[in-house]
C-alpha positions as CSV (number, residue, x, y, z in Angstrom):
1,M,-10.2,-33.5,-4.1
2,R,-12.1,-30.2,-3.9
3,E,-11.2,-27.7,-6.5
4,G,-9.3,-24.7,-5.2
5,F,-10.0,-21.0,-5.8
6,G,-8.3,-17.7,-5.2
7,V,-9.8,-14.7,-3.4
8,W,-7.7,-11.6,-4.4
9,L,-8.2,-8.7,-1.9
10,T,-7.1,-5.4,-3.4
11,G,-7.2,-2.0,-1.9
12,L,-5.2,0.9,-0.5
13,P,-2.7,0.4,2.3
14,A,-4.6,0.2,5.7
15,S,-8.0,-0.5,3.9
16,G,-8.4,-3.8,5.9
17,K,-7.1,-6.4,3.5
18,T,-5.1,-8.4,6.1
19,T,-7.9,-8.2,8.7
20,I,-10.5,-9.5,6.2
21,A,-8.0,-12.2,4.9
22,R,-7.4,-13.6,8.4
23,T,-11.1,-13.6,9.3
24,L,-12.0,-15.2,6.0
25,E,-9.3,-17.8,6.5
26,K,-10.9,-18.8,9.9
27,A,-14.4,-19.0,8.3
28,L,-13.1,-21.2,5.5
29,R,-11.1,-23.5,7.8
30,R,-14.3,-24.0,9.9
31,R,-15.9,-25.4,6.7
32,G,-13.1,-27.9,6.4
33,L,-11.1,-26.3,3.6
34,R,-7.4,-26.2,3.1
35,V,-6.6,-22.5,3.2
36,E,-3.4,-20.5,2.6
37,V,-3.2,-16.7,3.1
38,L,-0.6,-14.8,1.0
39,D,-0.4,-11.5,2.8
40,G,1.3,-8.7,0.9
41,D,3.9,-7.7,3.6
42,E,4.7,-11.3,4.6
43,V,5.0,-12.6,1.0
44,R,7.1,-9.6,-0.1
45,R,9.6,-10.3,2.8
46,N,10.0,-13.9,1.8
47,L,9.4,-14.0,-1.9
48,S,10.5,-10.6,-3.2
49,P,13.0,-9.1,-0.7
50,D,15.1,-8.1,-3.8
51,L,12.3,-5.8,-5.1
52,G,11.4,-2.2,-4.4
53,F,8.2,-0.4,-5.2
54,T,8.6,0.9,-8.7
55,R,5.9,-0.1,-11.1
56,K,8.1,-2.7,-12.6
57,D,9.0,-4.2,-9.2
58,R,5.4,-4.2,-8.1
59,E,4.5,-6.0,-11.4
60,T,7.2,-8.6,-10.8
61,H,6.1,-9.2,-7.2
62,A,2.4,-9.5,-8.3
63,R,3.4,-12.0,-10.9
64,R,5.3,-14.1,-8.4
65,V,2.3,-14.0,-6.0
66,A,-0.1,-15.0,-8.8
67,Y,2.1,-17.9,-9.8
68,V,2.3,-19.3,-6.2
69,A,-1.5,-18.8,-5.9
70,K,-2.0,-20.7,-9.1
71,L,0.1,-23.6,-7.8
72,L,-1.9,-23.8,-4.6
73,V,-5.3,-23.4,-6.3
74,R,-4.6,-26.3,-8.7
75,N,-3.8,-28.4,-5.7
76,G,-7.2,-27.8,-4.1
77,V,-6.3,-25.0,-1.8
78,A,-8.4,-22.0,-1.1
79,V,-5.9,-19.1,-1.5
80,I,-6.6,-15.7,0.0
81,V,-4.3,-13.0,-1.4
82,G,-4.1,-9.7,0.4
83,L,-2.1,-7.4,-1.9
84,I,-2.5,-3.7,-2.7
85,S,-2.0,-4.7,-6.4
86,P,-2.7,-1.1,-7.5
87,Y,-2.8,-1.7,-11.3
88,R,-5.8,-3.3,-13.1
89,N,-3.5,-5.1,-15.6
90,F,-1.7,-6.9,-12.7
91,R,-5.0,-8.0,-11.3
92,E,-6.2,-9.2,-14.8
93,H,-3.0,-11.2,-15.1
94,A,-3.6,-12.8,-11.8
95,R,-7.2,-13.6,-12.8
96,K,-6.0,-15.4,-16.0
97,Q,-3.1,-17.1,-14.2
98,I,-5.2,-18.5,-11.3
99,G,-8.4,-19.4,-13.1
100,N,-10.9,-19.8,-10.2
101,F,-10.6,-16.2,-9.2
102,V,-12.7,-13.8,-7.1
103,E,-11.6,-10.2,-7.1
104,V,-12.6,-8.4,-3.9
105,W,-12.2,-4.6,-3.8
106,V,-11.6,-3.6,-0.2
107,R,-12.8,-0.1,-0.6
108,C,-12.0,2.5,2.0
109,P,-11.7,6.3,1.6
110,L,-8.1,7.5,1.6
111,E,-8.9,9.8,4.6
112,E,-9.9,6.7,6.6
113,C,-6.8,4.8,5.6
114,I,-4.7,7.7,6.6
115,R,-6.5,7.9,10.0
116,R,-5.9,4.2,10.6
117,D,-2.3,4.0,9.3
118,P,-1.1,1.2,11.5
119,K,2.4,1.2,10.1
120,G,2.8,5.0,9.8
121,L,3.2,4.7,6.0
122,Y,1.0,7.7,5.1
123,E,2.7,9.9,7.7
124,K,6.1,8.9,6.3
125,A,5.0,9.5,2.7
126,M,3.6,13.0,3.6
127,R,7.0,13.8,5.2
128,G,8.8,12.7,2.1
129,E,10.4,9.7,3.7
130,I,8.6,7.3,1.3
131,N,8.4,8.2,-2.4
132,D,6.1,5.6,-3.8
133,L,3.2,5.0,-1.5
134,T,0.0,3.9,-3.3
135,G,-2.7,6.5,-2.8
136,I,-0.3,9.3,-2.2
137,Q,2.6,9.4,-4.7
138,D,1.6,6.3,-6.7
139,P,-1.9,5.8,-8.2
140,Y,-4.4,3.1,-7.2
141,E,-6.6,2.0,-10.1
142,E,-10.0,1.0,-8.7
143,P,-11.4,-2.3,-10.0
144,L,-14.0,-1.8,-12.7
145,N,-15.9,-5.1,-12.2
146,P,-14.9,-6.9,-9.0
147,E,-16.9,-9.9,-8.0
148,V,-17.3,-8.4,-4.5
149,T,-16.9,-4.9,-3.1
150,V,-16.7,-4.4,0.6
151,D,-16.5,-1.0,2.3
152,T,-14.5,-1.2,5.5
153,S,-15.5,2.3,6.5
154,K,-19.1,1.3,6.7
155,E,-19.2,-2.5,7.2
156,S,-18.0,-4.6,10.0
157,V,-15.3,-7.2,9.3
158,E,-17.9,-9.9,9.7
159,E,-20.3,-8.2,7.2
160,S,-17.5,-8.0,4.7
161,V,-16.5,-11.6,5.1
162,N,-20.1,-12.7,4.8
163,K,-20.4,-10.9,1.5
164,I,-17.3,-12.8,0.2
165,I,-18.6,-16.1,1.5
166,K,-22.0,-15.5,-0.2
167,K,-20.3,-14.8,-3.5
168,L,-18.1,-17.9,-3.2
169,E,-21.3,-20.0,-2.6
170,N,-23.1,-18.3,-5.5
171,L,-20.1,-19.1,-7.8
172,G,-20.1,-22.7,-6.6
173,Y,-16.7,-22.6,-4.9
174,L,-18.4,-23.3,-1.6
175,P,-21.5,-25.3,-0.8
176,S,-24.3,-23.2,0.6
177,T,-25.0,-23.7,4.3
């Protein structure tokens, strides 16, 4: 059985985490890997419906996601996590928990995320309807040493995914093509 690994996509809301996750998923499946995507919104609905968005709730949610990812990785699955995970210590916990871990900073300027805003979250936050949106009322701690940084304001989805795949090959998680 091939060893699993975790790709942890972190970034502001609307930075492109889900789009990259789904495109990366397809690329890894084409290589014959077993892949699972743990998308922030979807996982929160099913794994943490009891939690809000306080720092403590976010930490609890991130720990739950990291635990599920660890279980999948140790069973040979390539796990792609798309989670804002705004705090460095949460991401460091996930790194330790999962083991075979690649942190991908999905960098995108706040102004571009606000312009995209597919769910209208930034608009709601600016009107005061949401009190704890990352990037507006709640901080986002940028990664200090991610294995990969993609910039979705300057790169195509394919360019970003190719950077991630190249890093996975360089780390030995994927065979080079």
